[in-house]
C-alpha positions in Angstrom: 8.5 36.8 -36.8 11.8 35.5 -35.5 9.9 32.4 -33.9 8.0 31.7 -37.2 11.3 31.7 -39.1 12.9 29.4 -36.6 10.0 27.1 -36.6 10.2 26.8 -40.4 13.9 26.1 -40.4 13.4 23.3 -37.9 10.4 21.7 -39.9 12.5 22.1 -43.1 15.6 20.6 -41.4 13.6 17.7 -40.0 11.5 17.1 -43.0 8.4 18.2 -41.3 7.4 14.5 -40.9 6.9 14.2 -44.7 9.0 12.3 -47.4 10.1 14.0 -50.5 6.9 13.3 -52.3 4.9 15.0 -49.5 3.4 11.8 -48.1 3.8 11.0 -44.5 7.3 9.9 -43.7 8.0 6.3 -42.6 9.8 6.5 -39.3 10.6 2.6 -39.2 8.5 2.3 -36.0 5.1 0.7 -35.6 2.5 2.1 -33.5 0.6 -0.4 -31.1 -3.1 0.0 -31.3 -4.9 0.1 -27.9 -6.6 -3.3 -28.8 -3.1 -5.0 -29.6 -1.8 -3.5 -26.3 -4.8 -4.8 -24.3 -4.3 -8.4 -25.9 -0.5 -8.4 -25.3 -0.9 -7.1 -21.6 -3.6 -9.9 -20.8 -1.4 -12.6 -22.0 1.1 -11.7 -19.3 1.1 -12.9 -15.7 0.6 -10.2 -13.1 1.3 -10.1 -9.4 -1.7 -9.4 -7.3 -0.1 -7.9 -4.3 1.6 -5.3 -6.4 -1.6 -4.9 -8.4 -3.5 -4.1 -5.1 -0.8 -1.4 -4.5 -1.3 0.1 -7.9 -5.0 0.0 -7.2 -4.8 1.7 -3.8 -2.6 4.4 -5.1 -4.3 5.2 -8.2 -7.8 3.8 -8.4 -9.2 3.8 -4.8 -9.7 7.6 -4.7 -12.6 7.3 -7.2 -13.7 3.5 -6.9 -13.3 3.1 -3.2 -10.5 1.3 -1.4 -12.6 -2.0 -1.7 -14.2 -1.2 -5.1 -17.5 -0.3 -4.0 -17.6 3.0 -5.9 -17.7 6.7 -5.1 -16.8 9.2 -7.8 -16.3 6.3 -10.2 -18.6 3.2 -10.5 -18.6 0.2 -8.2 -16.2 -2.6 -9.5 -16.7 -5.3 -6.9 -18.9 -8.1 -8.3 -19.6 -6.6 -11.7 -18.0 -9.5 -13.7 -16.8 -6.9 -16.2 -14.7 -8.3 -19.0 -10.9 -7.6 -18.5 -10.2 -6.5 -22.0 -13.0 -3.8 -21.6 -11.7 -2.9 -18.1 -8.0 -2.6 -19.3 -9.2 -0.7 -22.5 -11.0 2.1 -20.2 -7.9 2.2 -18.0 -5.6 2.6 -21.0 -7.5 5.0 -23.0 -10.0 6.4 -20.5 -13.9 6.7 -21.2 -16.4 9.1 -20.1 -15.4 11.0 -17.1 -12.4 8.7 -16.4 -9.2 10.0 -17.9 -6.5 7.4 -19.1 -4.5 6.1 -16.1 -1.2 6.7 -17.6 0.4 3.4 -15.9 3.3 1.7 -17.5 2.7 -2.0 -18.8 4.0 -3.7 -15.7 1.7 -1.7 -13.4 -1.3 -2.4 -15.8 -0.7 -6.1 -15.7 -0.4 -6.3 -12.1 -3.5 -4.1 -11.6 -5.6 -6.5 -14.0 -4.3 -9.4 -12.0 -5.6 -7.8 -8.9 -8.9 -6.8 -10.2 -9.4 -10.3 -11.7 -8.6 -12.2 -8.5 -9.8 -9.9 -5.9 -12.3 -7.3 -7.2 -14.4 -7.9 -10.3 -15.5 -11.6 -9.5 -16.1 -11.2 -5.6 -19.5 -12.3 -4.5 -21.0 -9.2 -2.9 -23.1 -11.2 -0.4 -19.9 -12.8 1.0 -18.1 -9.7 1.4 -17.8 -8.3 4.9 -18.0 -4.9 3.6 -21.3 -5.1 1.7 -24.7 -6.4 3.0 -27.3 -8.1 0.8 -30.2 -8.3 3.3 
C-alpha cells in the first residue's frame, strides 16, 4: 500500500507524462527515428581501423573474425546495402539483438564493413576457396 501511494505521489508531482488536458506532454525534445539516425550516421566519415576493432569486440563472436559467418550469417561478399546493415545493427532483427553501440562506433563499424567486408571478392580471399 505504501509503495502504491508513493508511486501515485510521484506521478502526480511529475505530471505523469501528461499535460493538464490529459494528452501526452510535450517535453521539448524530438526523438530521432531509426531511419533518420541511419541516414545521419551514413553521411559521416568513419575510421576503418577503429571499425575493425569494434567488429572484433562485438560482431566477430557471431559473424566470424573474417565475416564468414557462424551463429550469425556470412557478411563477406554479400553486397548488402549499408543502410539495411546499419538498421539491423541499431534495431536488431530476427535472432540478432540491437548492438547498443554509440554513434561513433557505428560510423566506424560501417566504414570497416564497407571497405573490408561486405564487398570483398570471396574468390580472392585467402580464407575462402571457390574451387
